[in-house]
ROTIVEX-50111 format. One record per residue (C-alpha): x, y, z. Coordinates in steps of 0.1 Angstrom, whole numbers, plus 5000, padded with zeros to 4 digits. Layout:
REM residues N
XYZ
...
***
This chain:
REM residues 308
806646157825
807046167861
804546187893
806646497917
805446687947
807346947966
807547077999
809547278019
809647438056
809047788062
809448008086
806848248100
802648148099
801248018067
798248298052
796247978050
795747948087
794148108124
797648358134
796748178167
797547838159
801347758168
803347678142
804447358154
800247218151
800147288120
803347228103
803946848117
799746838109
800846798069
801546448076
798246278073
797046388040
800846388030
800546048038
797345968024
798046157988
801345997986
799445607991
796345767965
799245837940
801345597943
798245297938
797345517905
801045577890
803745387904
806445557916
806445937932
808846157937
809246387966
811146747963
811846907997
814747148018
816446938045
814347108073
811146958060
812746608052
813946598089
810946698105
808546528083
809146378047
811846098062
808545958079
806845878043
807945598025
808445807992
809845607966
812445877953
813546197972
815046487960
816246737988
816347067971
817147387998
814747667998
815448067986
811948177989
809848358017
806548238028
804748538011
805948327974
805247967985
804747877954
808047997936
809447647956
807447437937
808047647903
811747627910
811547257913
809247217881
812247397861
814747127870
812346817857
813646857819
810346637807
806846617810
805646557845
802246607867
803046807895
800146737926
800246937955
800546707987
797346747998
795746617973
794346287972
792946107945
790845777942
790945737907
792545827872
792246187868
795146217847
795046007819
794146257796
797646377797
799546097800
798045967769
799146267752
795646457747
796446797762
799646977767
798047167799
796046947828
795047187857
792947097885
789847307875
789847697857
788647967881
785648137867
785648527862
783348507894
785348317915
789448407905
790548707931
793848767914
791948917880
792149287892
795649237898
796049087859
793949367846
795749677864
798549547844
797849437810
800149717797
803049537810
801549177795
801449287765
804949417763
806449137778
804348937753
802848677781
799748787768
798448977739
795248867735
792048967753
791848867789
788848707804
789248737839
790048357848
792648147856
793347797865
793547657899
796747397900
796447137930
796846917899
799247027873
801046857839
802947047818
804646917782
808246987781
807047247751
804647457772
807147447803
809847667775
807147937777
806047907809
809347967829
810748197809
807348397818
807648347856
811248447858
809748787840
806648847858
808548727890
811149007888
808249287880
806449157912
809849187932
810249517916
806449607926
806749457958
805249127966
804149218003
801649447979
800249207959
797649057973
797848627961
801248667943
802148327949
798148227931
799348507909
802848357899
801947987895
798447967885
796748277868
800248337851
799747987832
796548027819
798148357805
800748137789
798047897779
795948137763
798148287743
799548017729
796547797721
797847537738
795247247748
794347227785
792246937804
790847017837
789346767862
786546937881
784047117866
783347487867
780247457870
780247207898
783147427913
780747717915
777947527926
779347347953
782547417966
785647257953
785646987982
781746907975
782646887935
786046667944
784146437963
781546377935
783846207913
786446117944
789346377938
789746497972
792046837973
792546958014
792847348005
794147608023
793647548063
791347238056
794346988060
794747118099
791247108110
790946838141
787946708123
789546608088
792446508106
790346238125
789046108089
792346128075
793745898102
790645698102
791045658064
795045498068
793945238098
790845138081
791945058045
795445128045
797044878074
800144808056
801245188059
800145148098
803945148112
804545468092
801345648113
802445498148
806045608142
805145938134
802946008168
805545838182
808646028179
806346388168
803046388176
803346278211
807046508214
805146848202
802046788226
799846778196
797946478200
794846618209
794146648171
794646288163
792446078194
789046038174
786146118197
783445908209
780645948187
783145998153
780745788135
778146048136
780546318122
778846468095
781946518066
781746718031
783646398025
783746008027
786745768027
786445627999
784545897986
781445737966
780945827931
778045887913
***
């Protein structure tokens, strides 16, 4: 079984950031969450393999000491950013856990999957009231039935895949459905489908799991995520997912950097090298200078998070 991550350097602006922010700013700011993600995964599980395209490697990945790096070129548009992740998953050929590069773990959250107690491991199960992809599924139930992706009633929920574990026998069903559903989305027009990347990766996996009665487990309780939000629910147990634009916010980057300097000094050479060769040269050093009052800043997480 492998612990894997994936990352590609896309042209265009991420749908999750302020369109006024330059591409240089947001792309290079991935370094801090990515390095801390690797450090915490490696501490808990040992070897971590990063799959990336050469552009991402040259600009960013080479500054992080991954145990293994595999170069796989990206053939996808940013509107379907999850497709690169799925393309990588198809090549593994064994049980794996894919962890997004902005997920930071302070405990062993993958034990149930590693111990063989479930077929699928996800970050959380997205409730019907929070699932913004459900209407597309409801509107295309005939297609799902015709292709036998889902013949059972749909309850409006989805998976969130910040951390995603898949057994080999699940992959056989899932990736076949991915190919069918992706072709259908292309024919429909991906640009016309809101949250298309999330539908293809996370919602579709929920449908496959439901249809085939695969046993699944989750890291964050649905009730906590609904009531507290993703970051607060994760902070409660020591699981941090800096989803969407959060990993590019200055105040969080400052906290990530403080955590690296305070609790992981053996990696400081990597931070210093990156900042000297990239951050200063790109004129985005302003994001990493700690304000004088940083100790008084109140954030929705602490490093390391406090467990209840």
